[in-house]
DRENDO-1510 file (C-alpha; in Angstrom, 1 decimal, always signed):
<recs>
REC; n; res; u; v; w
REC; 1; MET; -0.3; -0.1; -0.2 .
REC; 2; PHE; +2.9; +2.7; +1.0 .
REC; 3; GLY; +5.2; +3.1; -1.3 .
REC; 4; GLY; +9.1; +2.7; -0.6 .
REC; 5; GLY; +11.3; +5.5; +0.0 .
REC; 6; VAL; +14.8; +6.7; +0.8 .
REC; 7; GLY; +14.4; +7.2; +4.5 .
REC; 8; ARG; +13.4; +3.0; +4.8 .
REC; 9; ARG; +16.9; +2.9; +4.9 .
REC; 10; ARG; +17.4; +4.9; +8.0 .
REC; 11; GLU; +16.9; +2.4; +11.2 .
REC; 12; MET; +16.0; +5.7; +13.7 .
REC; 13; GLY; +13.9; +8.7; +13.9 .
REC; 14; LEU; +11.6; +10.6; +16.1 .
REC; 15; VAL; +8.1; +10.5; +15.8 .
REC; 16; ALA; +5.0; +12.3; +17.9 .
REC; 17; GLY; +8.2; +12.9; +20.4 .
REC; 18; GLY; +9.0; +9.0; +20.9 .
REC; 19; LEU; +11.7; +7.4; +19.7 .
REC; 20; VAL; +11.1; +5.0; +16.5 .
REC; 21; VAL; +13.0; +2.0; +15.7 .
REC; 22; ALA; +12.5; +0.4; +12.1 .
REC; 23; VAL; +13.1; -3.5; +12.5 .
REC; 24; GLY; +12.3; -5.8; +9.8 .
REC; 25; GLY; +9.6; -3.1; +8.6 .
REC; 26; VAL; +7.8; -3.0; +11.7 .
REC; 27; LEU; +7.9; +0.4; +13.9 .
REC; 28; PHE; +8.8; -0.2; +17.7 .
REC; 29; MET; +8.6; +3.0; +20.1 .
REC; 30; ALA; +10.6; +3.4; +23.2 .
REC; 31; GLY; +10.1; +6.1; +26.1 .
REC; 32; ALA; +7.5; +8.1; +24.4 .
REC; 33; GLU; +6.2; +10.9; +26.4 .
REC; 34; THR; +2.4; +10.8; +27.0 .
REC; 35; ASP; +0.2; +13.7; +27.1 .
REC; 36; ASP; +0.7; +14.2; +30.8 .
REC; 37; GLY; +4.3; +14.4; +30.4 .
REC; 38; GLU; +5.1; +11.0; +31.8 .
REC; 39; SER; +7.2; +8.5; +30.3 .
REC; 40; ASP; +5.9; +4.9; +29.0 .
REC; 41; ASP; +8.5; +2.5; +29.9 .
REC; 42; PHE; +8.4; -0.4; +26.8 .
REC; 43; SER; +10.3; -3.3; +27.2 .
REC; 44; ALA; +13.1; -3.5; +24.9 .
REC; 45; ASP; +12.6; -7.5; +24.5 .
REC; 46; THR; +9.0; -7.5; +23.4 .
REC; 47; SER; +8.3; -8.5; +19.7 .
REC; 48; GLU; +5.0; -6.5; +19.3 .
REC; 49; PRO; +4.7; -2.9; +17.6 .
REC; 50; PHE; +3.8; +0.1; +20.0 .
REC; 51; PHE; +1.9; +3.1; +19.6 .
REC; 52; ASN; +2.4; +6.3; +22.1 .
REC; 53; PRO; -0.5; +5.4; +24.4 .
REC; 54; SER; -2.0; +8.4; +23.7 .
REC; 55; GLN; -2.0; +8.4; +19.8 .
REC; 56; ARG; -3.3; +4.9; +19.9 .
REC; 57; ASP; -6.4; +5.7; +22.3 .
REC; 58; TRP; -7.0; +8.8; +20.0 .
REC; 59; GLY; -6.9; +7.1; +16.7 .
REC; 60; GLY; -9.1; +4.3; +17.7 .
REC; 61; GLY; -11.4; +6.7; +19.7 .
REC; 62; MET; -11.6; +8.8; +16.5 .
REC; 63; CYS; -12.1; +6.0; +13.8 .
REC; 64; GLU; -14.8; +4.6; +15.9 .
REC; 65; SER; -16.6; +7.9; +16.1 .
REC; 66; MET; -16.3; +8.5; +12.4 .
REC; 67; ALA; -17.3; +5.2; +11.8 .
REC; 68; SER; -20.8; +5.5; +13.6 .
REC; 69; LEU; -21.1; +8.8; +11.8 .
REC; 70; LYS; -20.7; +7.4; +8.8 .
REC; 71; ALA; -23.1; +4.4; +9.3 .
REC; 72; LEU; -26.0; +6.8; +10.3 .
REC; 73; GLN; -25.1; +8.8; +7.0 .
REC; 74; THR; -25.4; +5.6; +4.9 .
REC; 75; ASP; -28.4; +4.2; +6.4 .
REC; 76; SER; -30.3; +7.7; +6.2 .
REC; 77; ALA; -29.4; +7.8; +2.8 .
REC; 78; LYS; -30.5; +4.4; +2.1 .
REC; 79; LYS; -33.9; +5.2; +4.0 .
REC; 80; ALA; -34.5; +8.8; +2.3 .
REC; 81; ASP; -36.5; +7.6; -0.7 .
REC; 82; THR; -38.4; +4.9; +0.9 .
REC; 83; PHE; -40.7; +6.6; +3.5 .
REC; 84; ALA; -43.4; +7.9; +0.6 .
REC; 85; GLY; -46.1; +5.1; +0.7 .
REC; 86; SER; -44.9; +3.3; +3.7 .
REC; 87; PRO; -46.7; +3.0; +6.8 .
REC; 88; ALA; -46.4; +5.6; +9.4 .
REC; 89; SER; -44.4; +3.4; +11.7 .
REC; 90; VAL; -41.4; +3.1; +9.2 .
REC; 91; ALA; -40.9; +7.0; +9.5 .
REC; 92; SER; -41.6; +7.1; +13.3 .
REC; 93; THR; -39.0; +4.2; +13.8 .
REC; 94; TYR; -36.2; +6.0; +11.6 .
REC; 95; LEU; -36.7; +9.1; +13.5 .
REC; 96; THR; -36.3; +7.4; +16.9 .
REC; 97; SER; -33.4; +5.5; +15.8 .
REC; 98; ALA; -31.4; +8.4; +14.0 .
REC; 99; SER; -31.9; +10.6; +17.3 .
REC; 100; SER; -30.6; +7.9; +19.5 .
REC; 101; ALA; -27.6; +7.5; +17.0 .
REC; 102; LEU; -26.7; +11.1; +17.0 .
REC; 103; GLU; -26.7; +11.5; +20.5 .
REC; 104; ASP; -24.3; +8.6; +21.1 .
REC; 105; ILE; -22.3; +9.5; +18.4 .
REC; 106; SER; -21.9; +13.1; +20.1 .
REC; 107; ARG; -20.9; +11.3; +23.2 .
REC; 108; LYS; -18.3; +9.4; +21.2 .
REC; 109; PHE; -16.8; +12.4; +19.9 .
REC; 110; ALA; -16.6; +14.0; +23.3 .
REC; 111; ALA; -15.0; +11.2; +24.9 .
REC; 112; VAL; -11.8; +11.5; +22.9 .
REC; 113; ASP; -9.4; +13.1; +24.6 .
REC; 114; SER; -7.7; +16.4; +23.4 .
REC; 115; LEU; -3.8; +16.0; +22.7 .
REC; 116; THR; -2.6; +19.4; +23.8 .
REC; 117; ARG; +0.7; +19.3; +22.1 .
REC; 118; ILE; -1.1; +18.5; +18.7 .
REC; 119; PRO; -3.7; +21.1; +18.2 .
REC; 120; GLU; -5.0; +19.6; +14.9 .
REC; 121; THR; -6.0; +16.5; +16.7 .
REC; 122; GLU; -8.5; +18.8; +18.8 .
REC; 123; ARG; -9.4; +21.0; +15.6 .
REC; 124; LEU; -10.6; +17.8; +14.0 .
REC; 125; ARG; -12.6; +16.3; +17.0 .
REC; 126; ALA; -14.1; +19.7; +17.8 .
REC; 127; SER; -15.3; +20.3; +14.4 .
REC; 128; TYR; -17.0; +17.1; +14.0 .
REC; 129; GLN; -18.7; +17.8; +17.3 .
REC; 130; ARG; -19.7; +21.2; +16.3 .
REC; 131; GLU; -21.4; +19.7; +13.4 .
REC; 132; ILE; -23.4; +16.8; +15.1 .
REC; 133; ASP; -24.4; +19.5; +17.8 .
REC; 134; ARG; -25.4; +22.1; +15.1 .
REC; 135; VAL; -28.2; +19.6; +14.0 .
REC; 136; ARG; -28.8; +17.5; +17.1 .
REC; 137; PRO; -31.4; +19.9; +18.5 .
REC; 138; GLU; -33.6; +20.1; +15.7 .
REC; 139; VAL; -33.5; +16.1; +15.0 .
REC; 140; SER; -34.1; +15.7; +18.6 .
REC; 141; GLU; -37.3; +18.2; +18.3 .
REC; 142; LEU; -38.6; +16.1; +15.4 .
REC; 143; SER; -38.3; +13.2; +16.7 .
REC; 144; ASP; -40.0; +13.6; +20.2 .
REC; 145; ALA; -42.5; +11.0; +21.0 .
REC; 146; ASP; -44.9; +13.3; +22.2 .
REC; 147; GLY; -44.5; +15.8; +19.2 .
REC; 148; LEU; -45.1; +12.6; +16.9 .
REC; 149; ALA; -48.5; +11.7; +18.6 .
REC; 150; GLY; -51.4; +12.5; +16.8 .
REC; 151; LEU; -49.3; +13.3; +13.4 .
REC; 152; SER; -50.7; +11.8; +10.0 .
REC; 153; THR; -48.5; +9.4; +7.9 .
REC; 154; ARG; -47.7; +12.5; +5.6 .
REC; 155; GLU; -46.5; +14.9; +8.7 .
REC; 156; LYS; -44.1; +11.7; +9.9 .
REC; 157; THR; -42.9; +11.1; +6.4 .
REC; 158; GLY; -41.9; +14.9; +6.2 .
REC; 159; ARG; -40.2; +14.9; +9.5 .
REC; 160; ALA; -38.2; +11.8; +8.4 .
REC; 161; GLU; -37.3; +13.2; +5.2 .
REC; 162; ARG; -36.0; +16.5; +7.1 .
REC; 163; VAL; -34.1; +14.5; +9.4 .
REC; 164; THR; -32.4; +12.6; +6.5 .
REC; 165; SER; -31.5; +16.1; +5.2 .
REC; 166; LEU; -30.2; +17.3; +8.6 .
REC; 167; VAL; -27.9; +13.9; +8.6 .
REC; 168; ALA; -26.7; +14.1; +5.2 .
REC; 169; GLY; -25.8; +17.7; +5.8 .
REC; 170; ILE; -23.4; +17.1; +8.8 .
REC; 171; LYS; -20.0; +18.0; +6.8 .
REC; 172; GLU; -16.7; +16.7; +7.0 .
REC; 173; PRO; -14.0; +19.1; +8.9 .
REC; 174; ASN; -11.3; +21.0; +6.7 .
REC; 175; PRO; -8.6; +19.5; +6.7 .
REC; 176; SER; -10.3; +16.1; +6.9 .
REC; 177; TRP; -9.2; +12.9; +8.5 .
REC; 178; ASP; -8.0; +11.4; +5.3 .
REC; 179; GLN; -6.1; +14.6; +4.2 .
REC; 180; LEU; -4.4; +14.5; +7.7 .
REC; 181; THR; -3.3; +11.1; +7.5 .
REC; 182; GLN; -1.8; +11.7; +3.8 .
REC; 183; GLU; +0.0; +14.5; +4.9 .
REC; 184; ASP; +1.2; +14.1; +8.3 .
REC; 185; GLN; +2.9; +10.9; +9.7 .
REC; 186; TRP; +1.4; +11.6; +13.2 .
REC; 187; PHE; -1.9; +10.7; +12.0 .
REC; 188; GLU; -0.9; +8.2; +9.7 .
REC; 189; THR; +0.6; +6.1; +12.6 .
REC; 190; ALA; -2.6; +6.9; +14.8 .
REC; 191; GLY; -4.8; +5.7; +11.6 .
REC; 192; ASN; -3.0; +2.5; +12.0 .
REC; 193; SER; -3.9; +2.0; +15.5 .
REC; 194; PRO; -5.6; -1.4; +16.7 .
REC; 195; GLY; -8.8; +0.3; +16.9 .
REC; 196; CYS; -8.8; +2.1; +13.7 .
REC; 197; VAL; -7.8; -1.4; +12.0 .
REC; 198; ALA; -10.7; -2.9; +14.0 .
REC; 199; VAL; -13.2; -0.6; +12.4 .
REC; 200; ARG; -11.7; -1.3; +9.0 .
REC; 201; GLN; -11.8; -5.1; +9.3 .
REC; 202; ALA; -15.6; -4.6; +10.4 .
REC; 203; GLU; -16.7; -2.4; +7.6 .
REC; 204; GLN; -15.1; -4.9; +5.1 .
REC; 205; ALA; -16.9; -7.7; +7.0 .
REC; 206; LYS; -20.1; -5.9; +6.8 .
REC; 207; SER; -19.6; -5.1; +3.3 .
REC; 208; GLY; -19.2; -9.1; +2.4 .
REC; 209; SER; -15.2; -8.4; +1.2 .
REC; 210; SER; -13.7; -11.9; +1.1 .
REC; 211; GLN; -10.3; -10.1; +1.5 .
REC; 212; PRO; -9.1; -9.9; +5.3 .
REC; 213; SER; -8.0; -6.3; +6.1 .
REC; 214; GLU; -4.5; -6.5; +6.7 .
REC; 215; PRO; -2.7; -3.6; +8.6 .
REC; 216; PRO; -1.0; -1.1; +6.1 .
REC; 217; GLU; +2.9; -1.4; +5.9 .
REC; 218; PRO; +4.4; +1.1; +8.4 .
REC; 219; VAL; +6.0; +4.0; +6.6 .
REC; 220; PRO; +9.6; +4.4; +7.6 .
REC; 221; PRO; +10.1; +7.7; +9.6 .
REC; 222; LEU; +11.2; +10.7; +8.4 .
REC; 223; PRO; +14.6; +12.0; +9.9 .
REC; 224; PRO; +14.2; +15.2; +12.4 .
REC; 225; ALA; +14.4; +18.3; +11.0 .
REC; 226; ALA; +16.1; +21.1; +12.9 .
REC; 227; ASP; +13.5; +23.7; +11.8 .
REC; 228; GLY; +10.3; +21.2; +11.7 .
REC; 229; ALA; +8.0; +22.4; +9.1 .
REC; 230; SER; +8.9; +26.3; +9.3 .
REC; 231; LEU; +9.5; +26.5; +5.4 .
REC; 232; GLY; +10.2; +30.6; +6.6 .
REC; 233; ALA; +13.1; +29.7; +8.2 .
REC; 234; CYS; +15.0; +29.2; +4.8 .
REC; 235; LEU; +14.2; +32.7; +4.1 .
REC; 236; ASP; +17.9; +33.7; +5.8 .
REC; 237; GLY; +19.8; +31.1; +3.5 .
REC; 238; ALA; +20.2; +28.1; +5.9 .
REC; 239; CYS; +17.7; +25.6; +7.1 .
REC; 240; GLU; +16.7; +22.3; +7.6 .
REC; 241; VAL; +13.0; +21.7; +7.1 .
REC; 242; ARG; +10.1; +19.0; +6.6 .
REC; 243; VAL; +8.0; +19.2; +3.3 .
REC; 244; MET; +4.9; +17.7; +3.8 .
REC; 245; LYS; +2.5; +19.1; +0.9 .
REC; 246; PRO; +2.9; +17.8; -2.6 .
REC; 247; GLU; +4.1; +21.3; -3.8 .
REC; 248; ALA; +5.5; +24.3; -1.7 .
REC; 249; ASP; +7.5; +27.1; -2.6 .
REC; 250; ILE; +10.7; +27.7; -0.5 .
REC; 251; LYS; +12.3; +31.3; -0.9 .
REC; 252; VAL; +16.0; +31.2; -0.3 .
REC; 253; GLY; +18.3; +34.3; -0.4 .
REC; 254; GLY; +16.1; +36.1; -2.9 .
REC; 255; LEU; +15.8; +32.8; -4.8 .
REC; 256; THR; +12.1; +31.2; -4.9 .
REC; 257; LEU; +12.6; +27.2; -5.3 .
REC; 258; GLU; +9.2; +25.4; -6.6 .
REC; 259; VAL; +9.6; +21.7; -4.7 .
REC; 260; THR; +7.5; +18.9; -6.0 .
REC; 261; ARG; +7.6; +15.3; -4.2 .
REC; 262; ASP; +5.6; +12.3; -5.3 .
REC; 263; GLY; +7.0; +9.6; -3.1 .
REC; 264; SER; +10.0; +8.3; -5.2 .
REC; 265; LYS; +11.6; +11.7; -5.7 .
REC; 266; VAL; +11.8; +15.1; -4.9 .
REC; 267; THR; +12.1; +17.9; -7.6 .
REC; 268; VAL; +13.2; +21.2; -7.0 .
REC; 269; VAL; +12.9; +23.7; -10.0 .
REC; 270; HIS; +14.0; +27.5; -9.9 .
REC; 271; THR; +12.9; +29.7; -12.7 .
REC; 272; TYR; +15.0; +32.8; -13.8 .
REC; 273; PRO; +13.9; +36.4; -14.2 .
REC; 274; SER; +15.1; +35.9; -17.8 .
REC; 275; GLY; +12.9; +32.9; -18.5 .
REC; 276; GLY; +15.4; +30.1; -18.3 .
REC; 277; ALA; +15.0; +27.5; -15.7 .
REC; 278; VAL; +17.3; +24.7; -13.7 .
REC; 279; ARG; +15.6; +21.7; -12.5 .
REC; 280; VAL; +17.3; +19.5; -9.8 .
REC; 281; ASN; +16.0; +15.7; -8.9 .
REC; 282; LEU; +16.9; +14.2; -5.7 .
REC; 283; SER; +15.8; +10.7; -5.5 .
REC; 284; GLU; +17.9; +9.1; -2.7 .
REC; 285; GLU; +19.0; +9.9; +0.6 .
REC; 286; GLY; +22.3; +12.5; +0.8 .
REC; 287; ALA; +21.4; +13.6; -3.0 .
REC; 288; ARG; +22.5; +17.2; -3.6 .
REC; 289; GLY; +21.9; +19.8; -6.0 .
REC; 290; THR; +23.1; +23.1; -6.2 .
REC; 291; PHE; +21.6; +26.6; -7.9 .
REC; 292; GLY; +23.6; +29.2; -8.9 .
REC; 293; ARG; +23.1; +32.9; -9.5 .
REC; 294; GLY; +25.4; +35.7; -11.1 .
REC; 295; GLY; +25.4; +39.3; -11.7 .
REC; 296; ASP; +25.6; +41.3; -8.5 .
REC; 297; ALA; +24.1; +38.7; -6.5 .
REC; 298; THR; +26.7; +36.1; -7.2 .
REC; 299; GLY; +26.3; +32.8; -5.2 .
REC; 300; THR; +24.9; +29.3; -4.8 .
REC; 301; VAL; +22.2; +27.3; -3.1 .
REC; 302; THR; +22.6; +23.9; -2.3 .
REC; 303; LEU; +20.2; +21.2; -1.1 .
REC; 304; GLU; +20.6; +18.3; +0.2 .
REC; 305; LEU; +17.7; +15.2; +0.5 .
REC; 306; LYS; +18.1; +14.1; +4.4 .
REC; 307; GLY; +15.1; +11.5; +4.0 .
REC; 308; MET; +11.9; +10.9; +2.3 .
REC; 309; ASN; +8.8; +8.6; +2.5 .
REC; 310; ARG; +5.2; +9.0; +1.2 .
REC; 311; ASN; +4.2; +11.4; +3.6 .
REC; 312; GLY; +7.4; +14.2; +3.2 .
REC; 313; ALA; +10.7; +15.0; +2.6 .
REC; 314; VAL; +13.4; +16.5; +4.7 .
REC; 315; LEU; +15.5; +19.0; +2.9 .
REC; 316; ARG; +18.9; +20.6; +4.2 .
REC; 317; ILE; +19.5; +24.2; +2.4 .
REC; 318; ASN; +22.5; +26.0; +2.6 .
REC; 319; SER; +22.9; +29.5; +0.5 .
REC; 320; SER; +25.8; +31.9; -0.1 .
REC; 321; LEU; +23.5; +34.4; -1.8 .
REC; 322; PRO; +22.7; +37.7; +0.3 .
REC; 323; PRO; +19.5; +37.7; +1.9 .
REC; 324; GLY; +16.3; +38.6; -0.6 .
</recs>
């Protein structure tokens, strides 16, 4: 599932505050710091893969909550066109079950702990919570048993159709879970936690798939980057940064470098004012490329690929150009 990368040859890297060692394609984490500042003591002689406990629990809780919401939306979409012409009991039963399901899903999202050191985790959880709580009061009112008493079949059907519309209108956060797991290694690791794998297996079993769900192949960790993902650190001509997006512009000493990565290589292009351009392809750890500049701003920009996987790349950049 995951493409190979240069970073696969690295044996050690830092992920989510813990030391990760890749052994035989399996990630082991030792001395990972939890959200409360305490260290988890992982035995060195175990052969089972470990996750940071907070990361494991957060990923499992989110996967279970999102799966419950998806199941409700799928069920509502299937029933949306079945109320007309059916007995009033069909609409009434749906209204009661939908309201109960939303209450349960809201509680599940609320129970997922915030990870204060990773703000994006709370933004994602809170976005889901807000969307659910936005429609929940109206769904509850439309499904109230006292309010349904005495209504005609047509009126109950109208209420059921309104609830299916409200459920369908629950929006996915931006950035979404899928985007975060594709762009951020921490989220991808959380998505491979036992709880998330169990959710995927249950969904496959429910769909009748004959193929068992296998945990995705672990992604080799990226090496640490001194300046993290702050591309602005390169402006002064010296930086070590993590590039997570497929495309990014990095300004170095008055030059703009257009960086594109596809999992197998990193391509860096600089277009000169005259219209010419220089392209450098970096496809293995330690690969280097140099851009030059003449005139009054003589100097060079040297790039080195420190490591790469399907989620990102780490570049070390040094420039002898004057600041732009």
